[in-house]
C-alpha positions in Angstrom: -2.0 22.4 -12.9 -0.8 21.9 -16.5 0.2 18.3 -15.6 -3.2 17.6 -14.0 -5.0 19.0 -17.1 -2.8 16.8 -19.4 -3.4 13.8 -17.1 -7.1 13.9 -17.6 -7.2 15.4 -21.1 -8.9 12.3 -22.5 -11.9 11.7 -24.7 -15.2 12.1 -22.9 -16.1 8.6 -23.9 -13.0 7.2 -22.2 -14.0 8.9 -18.9 -17.5 7.5 -19.2 -16.1 4.0 -19.9 -13.8 4.5 -16.9 -16.7 5.5 -14.6 -18.8 2.6 -15.9 -16.0 0.1 -15.2 -15.6 1.7 -11.7 -19.2 1.1 -10.9 -19.2 -2.5 -12.3 -15.8 -3.3 -10.6 -17.0 -2.0 -7.2 -19.8 -4.6 -7.2 -17.9 -7.4 -8.8 -14.9 -7.1 -6.5 -17.2 -7.9 -3.6 -17.1 -11.5 -5.0 -13.3 -11.8 -4.4 -13.9 -11.7 -0.7 -17.6 -12.9 -0.5 -17.4 -16.1 -2.6 -14.7 -17.8 -0.6 -16.7 -17.1 2.6 -20.0 -18.1 0.9 -18.6 -21.4 -0.2 -17.2 -22.1 3.3 -20.2 -21.0 5.3 -23.2 -21.7 3.1 -22.2 -24.3 0.5 -19.8 -26.2 2.7 -21.8 -25.7 5.9 -18.8 -24.5 7.8 -16.8 -27.7 7.3 -13.2 -28.1 6.2 -14.1 -29.7 2.9 -16.7 -29.3 0.1 -18.6 -32.4 -1.0 -19.5 -32.5 -4.7 -21.7 -35.1 -6.4 -20.3 -36.3 -9.7 -22.2 -39.0 -11.5 -23.7 -40.4 -8.3 -20.3 -40.4 -6.6 -19.5 -37.9 -3.8 -16.1 -36.3 -4.0 -14.8 -34.2 -1.2 -12.5 -31.3 -2.1 -10.3 -29.3 0.2 -11.9 -26.0 0.9 -9.0 -24.0 -0.6 -9.0 -26.1 -3.8 -12.8 -25.8 -4.1 -12.6 -22.0 -3.8 -9.7 -21.9 -6.3 -11.7 -24.0 -8.9 -14.7 -21.6 -8.7 -12.6 -18.5 -8.9 -10.5 -19.9 -11.7 -13.5 -21.0 -13.9 -14.5 -17.4 -14.3 -11.0 -16.5 -15.5 -10.6 -19.4 -17.8 -13.8 -18.9 -19.8 -13.2 -15.1 -19.7 -9.7 -15.4 -21.0 -10.1 -18.0 -23.7 -13.2 -16.3 -25.0 -11.6 -12.9 -25.4 -9.6 -13.4 -28.6 -12.8 -14.6 -30.4 -15.0 -11.8 -29.1 -12.2 -9.2 -29.7 -11.8 -10.5 -33.2 -15.6 -10.5 -33.7 -15.9 -6.9 -32.6 -13.1 -6.0 -35.1 -14.9 -7.7 -38.0 -18.2 -6.0 -37.3 -16.6 -2.7 -36.4 -18.7 -2.4 -33.2 -17.6 -2.2 -29.6 -20.5 -0.8 -27.6 -23.0 -3.6 -28.2 -20.4 -6.2 -27.0 -19.8 -4.1 -23.8 -23.5 -3.9 -23.1 -24.2 -7.6 -23.6 -21.4 -8.6 -21.3 -22.5 -6.3 -18.6 -26.1 -7.7 -18.9 -24.8 -11.2 -18.3 -22.8 -10.0 -15.4 -25.8 -8.3 -13.7 -28.0 -11.4 -14.1 -25.4 -13.8 -12.8 -24.7 -11.6 -9.8 -28.3 -12.0 -8.8 -28.2 -15.8 -9.5 -25.6 -16.4 -6.8 -28.3 -15.8 -4.1 -30.2 -18.9 -5.5 -27.2 -21.2 -5.7 -28.1 -24.1 -3.5 -25.0 -26.3 -4.0 -21.4 -26.2 -5.3 -22.2 -27.3 -8.8 -24.8 -24.6 -9.4 -22.3 -22.0 -8.0 -19.7 -23.4 -10.4 -22.1 -23.0 -13.4 -23.1 -19.5 -12.5 -19.4 -18.5 -12.2 -18.7 -20.1 -15.6 -21.6 -18.2 -17.3 -20.3 -15.0 -15.7 -16.9 -15.6 -17.2 -18.4 -16.1 -20.6 -20.3 -12.8 -20.4 -17.3 -10.8 -19.3 -15.3 -12.1 -22.3 -17.6 -9.9 -24.4 -17.0 -6.8 -22.3 -13.2 -6.6 -21.7 -11.6 -6.7 -25.1 -14.3 -4.4 -26.6 -13.8 -1.9 -23.8 -10.0 -1.8 -24.1 -10.3 -1.6 -27.9 -12.5 1.5 -27.5 -10.1 3.2 -25.1 -7.2 2.4 -27.6 -9.1 3.7 -30.6 -10.1 6.9 -28.8 -6.4 7.7 -28.2 -3.5 8.8 -30.3 0.1 7.5 -30.1 1.0 10.5 -27.9 -1.9 9.9 -25.4 -2.4 6.2 -25.4 -0.5 5.6 -22.1 -2.4 8.4 -20.5 -5.7 7.0 -21.7 -4.9 3.5 -20.4 -3.7 4.9 -17.1 -6.8 7.0 -16.5 -9.1 4.2 -17.5 -7.4 1.7 -15.2 -7.3 4.2 -12.3 -11.1 4.5 -12.2 -11.6 0.8 -12.8 -9.3 -0.1 -10.0 -10.7 2.5 -7.7 -14.0 0.7 -7.9 -12.3 -2.7 -7.6 -10.3 -1.6 -4.6 -13.2 -0.2 -2.6 -15.3 -3.4 -2.8 -13.1 -5.7 -0.7 -12.7 -3.1 2.0 -16.4 -3.2 2.8 -17.4 -6.7 1.7 -16.2 -8.5 4.8 -18.0 -6.1 7.1 -21.1 -6.2 4.9 -21.3 -10.0 5.1 -20.8 -10.2 8.9 -23.2 -7.3 9.5 -26.2 -9.1 8.0 -29.1 -9.7 8.0 -30.5 -6.4 6.8 -34.1 -5.4 6.9 -35.5 -3.5 3.9 -39.1 -3.0 4.9 -40.7 -6.5 4.8 -37.7 -8.0 3.1 -34.7 -9.4 5.0 -31.4 -9.8 3.2 -28.5 -11.9 4.6 -25.1 -10.3 4.4 -24.3 -12.5 1.4 -27.4 -11.6 -0.5 -26.8 -7.9 0.2 -23.4 -8.3 -1.4 -24.8 -10.1 -4.4 -27.4 -7.3 -4.8 -24.7 -4.6 -4.7 -22.7 -6.5 -7.3 -25.7 -6.6 -9.6 -26.5 -2.9 -9.0 -22.9 -2.0 -10.0 -23.4 -3.8 -13.3 -26.7 -2.0 -13.9 -25.2 1.4 -13.3 -22.5 0.5 -15.9 -25.1 -0.5 -18.4 -26.9 2.8 -18.0 -23.7 4.9 -18.4 -22.5 3.1 -21.5 -26.0 3.0 -23.1 -26.5 6.7 -22.6 -23.1 8.3 -23.0 -20.8 6.0 -25.1 -20.8 5.7 -28.9 -18.5 3.7 -31.2 -15.8 5.6 -33.1 -15.9 5.8 -36.8 -15.7 2.5 -38.5 -12.2 1.4 -39.7 -11.8 -1.7 -41.8 -9.7 -4.3 -40.2 -6.3 -4.8 -41.9 -6.4 -8.6 -41.5 -8.0 -11.8 -42.8 -11.2 -13.3 -41.4 -9.3 -16.0 -39.5 -8.3 -15.5 -36.0 -4.5 -15.2 -35.8 -2.2 -14.4 -32.9 1.5 -14.3 -33.7 3.8 -16.2 -31.3 7.1 -16.1 -33.1 8.7 -13.0 -34.6 9.8 -13.5 -38.2 10.6 -9.8 -38.9 12.9 -8.4 -36.2 16.5 -9.7 -36.3 17.6 -11.4 -33.2 14.1 -11.7 -31.7 12.4 -15.0 -31.2 9.0 -14.0 -29.8 6.4 -11.6 -31.2 6.5 -8.5 -29.0 2.7 -8.4 -28.3 2.8 -12.1 -27.4 5.8 -11.4 -25.0 3.8 -8.6 -23.4 1.0 -11.1 -23.0 3.3 -13.6 -21.2 4.5 -10.8 -18.9 0.9 -9.9 -18.1 0.1 -13.6 -17.4 3.0 -13.9 -14.9 2.0 -10.6 -13.3 -1.6 -11.6 -12.9 -0.7 -15.0 -11.4 1.3 -13.3 -8.7 -1.4 -10.8 -8.0 -4.2 -13.5 -7.7 -2.4 -16.0 -5.5 -3.9 -14.5 -2.3 -7.6 -14.8 -3.1 -8.1 -18.6 -2.9 -6.3 -19.0 0.4 -8.1 -16.3 2.4 -8.8 -18.7 5.3 -5.1 -19.8 5.5 -3.9 -16.1 5.4 -6.4 -15.1 8.1 -5.4 -18.1 10.3 -1.6 -17.4 9.8 -1.9 -13.7 10.6 -4.6 -14.1 13.2 -6.9 -11.6 11.5 -10.4 -11.0 10.4 -12.0 -10.9 6.9 -12.0 -7.1 7.2 -8.2 -7.0 7.5 -7.9 -9.4 4.6 -10.0 -6.9 2.6 -7.6 -4.1 3.6 -4.7 -6.2 2.4 -6.3 -7.0 -0.8 -7.2 -3.3 -1.3 -3.6 -2.1 -0.5 -2.6 -3.5 -3.9 -5.4 -1.7 -5.7 -4.7 1.6 -3.8 -1.2 1.7 -5.2 -2.5 1.1 -8.6 -5.1 3.9 -8.3 -2.5 6.4 -7.2 0.1 5.5 -9.9 -1.7 4.1 -13.0 -2.4 7.5 -14.5 0.9 9.2 -13.7 2.9 6.1 -15.0 0.8 5.8 -18.1 1.2 9.5 -18.9 5.0 9.2 -18.2 5.3 6.3 -20.6 4.0 8.5 -23.4 7.1 10.7 -22.9 9.8 8.4 -21.6 9.0 5.1 -23.3 7.0 2.0 -22.2 9.7 -0.7 -21.8 11.6 0.7 -18.8 8.4 0.9 -16.7 7.4 -2.7 -17.7 10.9 -4.2 -17.1 11.6 -2.5 -13.7 8.0 -3.1 -12.6 8.4 -6.9 -13.1 11.7 -6.8 -11.2 10.0 -5.1 -8.3 7.1 -7.5 -8.5 9.3 -10.6 -7.8 10.3 -9.8 -4.2 7.0 -8.1 -3.4 5.2 -11.3 -4.3 7.6 -13.8 -2.7 7.8 -12.1 0.6 4.0 -12.5 1.2 4.7 -16.2 1.9 6.9 -15.2 4.9 5.2 -12.2 6.6 3.9 -12.8 10.1 1.8 -9.7 10.8 -1.1 -8.0 9.0 0.8 -4.7 8.6 3.6 -6.6 6.8 1.1 -8.1 4.4 -0.5 -4.6 3.8 3.0 -3.2 3.0 3.9 -6.1 0.7 0.6 -5.8 -1.2 1.1 -2.1 -1.6 4.6 -2.6 -3.1 3.2 -5.3 -5.3 0.6 -2.7 -6.5 3.4 -0.2 -7.3 5.0 -2.9 -9.4 1.8 -3.8 -11.1 1.0 -0.2 -12.0 4.4 0.1 -13.7 3.6 -2.9 -15.9 -0.1 -2.7 -16.7 -0.9 0.6 -18.4 2.5 0.8 -20.3 2.1 -2.8 -21.5 -1.4 -2.1 -22.9 -0.2 1.1 -24.4 2.7 -0.6 -26.1 0.5 -3.3 -27.5 -1.8 -0.6 -28.8 1.2 1.1 -30.4 1.7 -2.2 -32.4 -1.9 -2.7 -33.3 -2.8 -2.0 -37.0 -6.0 -0.1 -38.0 -9.2 -2.0 -36.9 -7.2 -4.7 -35.1 -7.4 -3.3 -31.6 -9.8 -5.9 -30.4 -7.6 -8.8 -31.6 -4.2 -7.4 -30.6 -5.2 -6.1 -27.2 -7.1 -9.2 -26.4 -3.8 -11.0 -26.2 -3.0 -9.0 -23.1 -6.5 -9.0 -21.6 -6.7 -12.8 -22.2 -3.3 -13.3 -20.6 -4.2 -11.2 -17.6 -7.6 -13.0 -17.2 -5.8 -16.4 -17.5 -3.4 -15.4 -14.8 -6.2 -14.4 -12.5 -7.7 -17.8 -13.2 -4.4 -19.8 -12.7 -3.4 -17.8 -9.6 -6.2 -19.0 -7.2 -6.0 -22.6 -8.6 -2.2 -22.7 -8.2 -2.3 -21.3 -4.7 -5.2 -23.6 -3.6 -3.2 -26.6 -4.8 0.3 -25.5 -3.8 -0.7 -24.3 -0.3 -1.1 -28.0 0.5 2.7 -28.3 0.2 3.5 -25.2 2.3 2.1 -21.8 2.9 5.0 -20.0 1.2 5.2 -22.2 -1.9 2.7 -20.3 -4.1 4.3 -17.0 -3.4 7.8 -18.1 -4.2 6.5 -19.4 -7.5 4.9 -16.1 -8.2 8.2 -14.3 -7.6 10.1 -16.6 -9.9 7.5 -16.0 -12.7 7.9 -12.3 -12.3 11.6 -12.6 -12.8 11.0 -14.7 -15.9 8.7 -12.1 -17.3 11.3 -9.4 -16.7 13.9 -11.4 -18.7 11.5 -11.9 -21.6 10.6 -8.3 -21.8 14.3 -7.2 -21.7 15.3 -9.6 -24.5 12.2 -9.7 -26.7 10.4 -6.4 -26.6 11.4 -3.2 -28.4 10.2 0.1 -27.1 9.7 1.8 -30.4 7.3 1.0 -33.3 8.2 2.0 -36.8 5.7 4.3 -38.5 5.0 1.7 -41.2 4.3 -1.0 -38.6 1.2 0.5 -37.2 -1.8 2.4 -38.3 -4.1 3.1 -35.5 -7.7 4.2 -35.9 -7.4 6.7 -33.1 -6.4 9.7 -35.1 -9.8 10.1 -36.7 -11.9 8.7 -33.8 -11.9 11.6 -31.3 -14.9 13.8 -30.8 
């Protein structure tokens, strides 16, 4: 009982942010399963390729590549925007308004999908959505960081990610069935399965807006200990024997992890054909990863407060390598479910401890900038993963997964050699000590 109390002994605003992200993620995760199907069935008309008009010239893209481009555009704009929005929120000392603005853009664009008549319009909507989320992610993580202390940061990150991933994991389980179960009659209104999914995604964003607007406030203002220029350290000029900055190294590890996690999404059709399964089973496989994260994020985050961050990150990346590579060779749906679950265990060991360790290094008022390195890297990996798998799957089915496994091993080597698990007291001054209720 004492352990459970400690596990959830977090600031009220962290719990509200976690619930808000759960509601938003529940709807948004529908798109991971729905958009590939929507592109294939509606935009592509059920054909094997997608025709795109560019300057009067029609270009036909392979379906897997077309899906990968759309999914990746969200991640690219989301990722590259985060250092700037994170820095902006540091300079003005406000987080809540950034969160609300991003959620508003997300709600509007989720509705807009229902009116996308061609591939180009779908591409533009996804791009705008990525731009909006770039405001939400670093501000939210910075809030969670600033509402924690050094002794509770891993716990806070773990609890927040548990609820966020709970919502994210439930979406794919029901998305495939929702799409194929349409149309749905709502009085005089008839919604296709796709439009019902888009409506639920928008509703999740609206619930998040209401929770944040009513129950979340910014912590006390702390002046940023930095210049007005955006600066992300790459090389380490202070620690003897270390080449890379530790936060940048954690960002690289997060990038490699996210690429491996996201490889599956763009080749849904190939996976379903190879394993002779339905979209519902694909949703189960996708959710298996998230289930492991939901079960283990909070306990691992809490344990990293007591036993250190680096061991969890390093061994998590080592486990991630075979769990990713084997997905290119499984032949049955249950094997893919098991591989994805183990991949989720590995991801849970990396994600919360890495965010907490980056938070340990962040100086007062710099949470948005420092933590945006990891959130940007993760978003970039989510963008690169589908694009890479869509392209590499044309070589062989297993190629993208083998690459993902090798990247995980590289991440483990970088963490082992370049990251220290302790932060000297004079290297960090977090704002969290005075920010709790």
